[in-house]
N, C-alpha and C positions, 0 to 999 in steps of 0.2 A: 296206931288206932286205924279202924277202916275208914274209908272216905264216906260212906253212908252208915248210919246207925239205925237200929230198929228193924222192924219187919215191914215189908212191901208186898204188895201185889202187883205184878206186871201184866201187861196186856196178854202175855203168854200164860198167864196163870202160875208163874214162879214165886214162890214166897220163902223169904229167909233174909238173913243178913248177908250183904253183899261181901265177898271175901277181898283181901287187899292184894293177893298176887295177881301178876299182870296176866297169866293164862285164865285163872278164875275169873276175874274181873270182866275180861273180853267174853269169857263164855256165858256170860249172863246178860251182857248188853243187849237191850232190846233192837236196837238199830244203829245205822252208821253215824247217825247225828250225835248220839250219845258218845261214841267212839272219839268223834272229834272234839267233843267237850273235854273228854280225859286228855287227849293229845294237847289241847291248848293249856289246860292245868299243868300237865307235867313239863310242858315246854316253858311256861312262865316260871315255875319253880326252880327249874334249872338255870334259867336265865338270871334269876336273882342270886343264886348261889355262885354263878359264874361271875356276875358283875362285882360281887363282893370281893372274890378271889382276885379279878384283875386289878380292881381298885387298889387293894392292898399291895399288889404286886409293884403296881404303876407308881404308887408313893415311895416304895422302897427304892425302885429304880431311879426315880426322880432326884431322891435324896443323894444316892451315890453320885449321880451326874452333877449335881450342883455343888457337891463337896469336892469333886475332881476338878470343875471349872474355878471354884474358889482357891484352890491350891495353884492352879495356873495363872491366876489373875495375881495371887500374891508374889509368885516368881517373877512375873510379868514387871512389877513395880521395881525389882532389883536389876532387870536387864537395861533400864536405861542408864544408870551409873556404869554398868559394865560396858556399854556401848560407847559411853562418853569416855571412860578410860581407856579403851582401845584405840579411839579416834585421837586422843590427846597425845598418847605415846608414839602413835604412828606419825603425827604430824612433828613432835619432838625429833624422832628419829630421821625423818626426812630433812630437817634442817641440819641435824649434826653431819649427815651425809653430804649436804650441799657445802657447808664450811669448811670440809676437806679439801675443796678446790681452793678456798681462800688461804688456807694455810700452805698448801702447796706453791701458790702464787707468791706469797710472802716469803718463803723459803728461796724461791728462783731469785727474787730480788737480792736477797743477801748473798747468794752464791755468785750472782753476777757481778755484784758491786765489789766482791772479794778479789776479782781479776786484777793483776798488778798493773796492766794497761789502761784501767779505768781511772779518769781523773777525780779530784776532790768534787768538782762541781757536778759531774756525773754521778758520783756516789750520793750525792744529795738527791739528785733526780730519783734514783732508786729508792732512797729513804721515803721520799715524799708518795711514791706508788706503793711502797710498804704500808704507809699509814692510810691510805685509801682502802687497801685490801683489809685491814685491821678493822677499819670504820664499817666497811660493808659486812664483815662478819658478823660484828655486834648488831648491826641493823637486822640481819638474818635472824639471829637469835632473839632479838626482842620481838620478833613478829612470828615466834614460833607457837602461839598460844593457839588452843582450840576452844571456842566459846568461852574466851576470856580466861582459861586456865593455860598458864605457860609453866612447865615444868623444867625448863632448862634456862630461863632468862628471866630478867626483871625490867620494868620501866621506870621506877623509883630509884634515884641515884643514890641513896643511902641504905638501899635494900638489897641485899645479896643472897636472900633466900628466896628461891623460887616457890611456886605454888606446890601444893600437894594434892594427890587424888586419892579418896576412899572409895571402896565397893565392898558389897556384901556376896556373900555365896548362899547364905540360907536366909529367907525373907523375914522370918520371925525370931531371928537371934541378933542380939545386941553387938554381937562380935563383928568387927568387920577389917579389912586388910587396908593399910595407907602405903602409898608410895610417896616417899618425900623426894621433892624435885632436886635436881643436881645442877648446880650453877655452871654454865657452859659459855659465858660470855668470857672477854678477856679485858678486865678493868682494873682500876687502882685508884687510890685517893691519896692526897698527902695532907697530913695533920700538922698544923703549924703549932708555934709555941703557945698561943692563946687556946688550942682545943679546937680550933675551926678545921673542918675537912674541906679540901679543894679538889674537885672532880674534872677530869678532862672533857672537852666536848666530843663529839662523834669521830673526829679526825685528829684529835690530840693538840690543836693549835692554840686552844683557850683553856685555861684553868680556873673554874668557877666555884665560889663558895656555896655550899649547900648544908643545910637550908640558909637562904639568903633574903631574909625579910626586908632588909633596906635596899634590895636590888642594886647591890654593889656591880660595878664592872668586873669582868673577869680578867685575868692576867694573862696578856697575851705572851706566847712563847715565840722567840725568834730563831733562827738558824744560827745566828752569831752569839746567842746568848751562852754565858759559861755555866755548865751543869757540872755540879759534883755529886756523884751518886754512889753511894756504898752498897752494892748488892748484898752483902752479908748482913749488914745491920738496918739497912733501909734508910739510914740518914742521907738528906739530899738538900741542897741549896741551889736555887737558880738566880742568876745575876745578868741584867742587861749589860751590854757592852758599853764600856765608859763609866759604869756605875761602881762604886765601892760597896754598897750594901745590897744584899740579896732582897729581891721583890717577894721571894717565898722561901722558907726555910722551915724544915721539919721533919717528919718521918713518912716515907712511902710505905704503902701496905697493897699487896697485889691480890687481886680476887681472880677466882675462874681458871681459865687456861694459862694466865701469868704472862702474855706477851705484851710488852711496852711500846709505846710509840718511839719513833726514830730519833727524837731529840734525846731520849734516854740511853740512845746507843751512840751517841756523839754524833748524830746525823750520818752514821756509816762512814765516817771521814778516816777511821784508822782500823787496822786489822784485829786489834784486841776487842774494840766495840762489836766489829762484825761477828766474830767468834761468840762472843756473848750473846748478840742477837740470835744466831743460829743455833746455839744451845737452847735458847728459851722456845725458839719456834719448834725444834724437835721434840722438847718435853712437852709441850702443848699438843703435838700431833700424838704422843703417846697417852695424854690425859684423854684426848678426844676418843681414842680407841677404847679406852676404859669406859668411857661414858656410854659410848655405843653398845658395847658389850652388856653393860649393866642394864640398860634400858630394853634391849632385846630379850634378856632374861625376864624382865618384868613383865613385857608384852606376853611372852609365852605363857606365863602365869594366868594373867587376866584373860587371855583367849581360852585358856582351858578352863577357867571358871564359867566364861561365857558360853562355851559349848555344852559344858555339863547342865547350866541351867535351862539353856535353850531346849536340849533334850528333854529335860524334866517337864517342861511346859508342853512339849509335842506330846509326851506320853500322857499327861493328865487330860490333855484335850481330846486325845485318841481314845481313851478310857470312856471320857464321857460320851463321846459320839457313838462307841460302841455298845455302851448300856442303853442309850437311846434308841439305837437301831434295833437292839433287842426287844425293847419294849414295843416299838412299833410292830415288829415281826409277830410277838406274842398276841397282840390286838388284832393283827391280820388273821392269824391263827384261828383265834376265838371267834372272829366273824366266819371264817370258813366252817368250823365246827357247828356254829348255830345255822348255818345255811344247810349243812348236810343233816342235821337232826330234822329240820324242817322236811326236807325232802324225804328222809325216811320215815318219818311218821304220816306223810302224804302217802307214800307208797304202801305203808302197812294198812291204811284205812282203804285205800282203793284197790289194791291188788292181793292182799292175804286175808281179808277178812270175807266171809261168805255166808249168806243165810241159807238155811235149809228150805226145801220145796214148800214147807207148811208155815213158812215165817218163824222158825225156831230160833234159838240162840245161835249168836255169832261164835265162830270158833278161830283160834289163832292157828296158822298152819305150822308156825314154829315160834318157839318164845325167843329164839335168838336174833329177831329182827330189831332188838333194843340194844343190841351190841354196837355202840357208836364209836368205838375206838378208831383212831386213824394213824 
């Protein structure tokens, strides 16, 4: 419809309905003030349409950005477990690498004690050193936990199942991957005829019942005790010198690396016992290499998952930043367009409209001045 309806008589005597076309409208405008009024109306109408379009587009962009950030935050929740899993495995591997030195030192004690020139008393000294290295090995493994999670050792005497770690790759999936720990201490216990279990202390000199609600004293093991131990069946008896009845008798069960204390290798006093000790140490070294290889493989899996998730997080945050930057660019562009429209309208009013010498109608020099494309 036309902006003005009905007939009117202008100061110039023009009568009729005002046309809607830009050129016709300006051709009948009486003065520049009327042109500026049309300019304001057109600009306001364009601003309303533009603001609606910008608002709709902004809401769409904001929704996309929020969705991307939400996905990144969901992924962020599982990175904590992945990071903890990596640190836990790395700590365990460091300790396993450290105890390679302990095993090497124990082997050296056995080999040195095997020399024919070494006396019985000296062999016992090498046996004591052997026990200290074994105790230090167990101390290192017991302290291999990261934030309370130890996947290669335990601190409770009757528990030989290390902790496990679980982690996710997908934030909203119930499925998770679990790494079960692998016991890498070298421990044992003796179960007597009553079913009670006795465990060695850290250096193997005392055997204590566990659990021990009555706080009974442990059984001290001396160098001159008689030890009968069958490595095939595990049957064992320990008797103090001068006594006819064993102070402990039962079945021995090995755990972890399987190295025993020197009193179970006859204090290194005979070649046969030394050969058994050397065989156990070499077997433990092989087990240790397997445990290290196993954990290295698990660490590679967790690191791969960690890299994947971190990449997805960066991708979602980068996407959110990109769409937000695009929104800002669109708003900036709209502001520039509005400014240019205003300048073009002002130029149209001031430079392209002219009155005739009799005060006649305004005319446009060219309709194309309203082409506002940029």
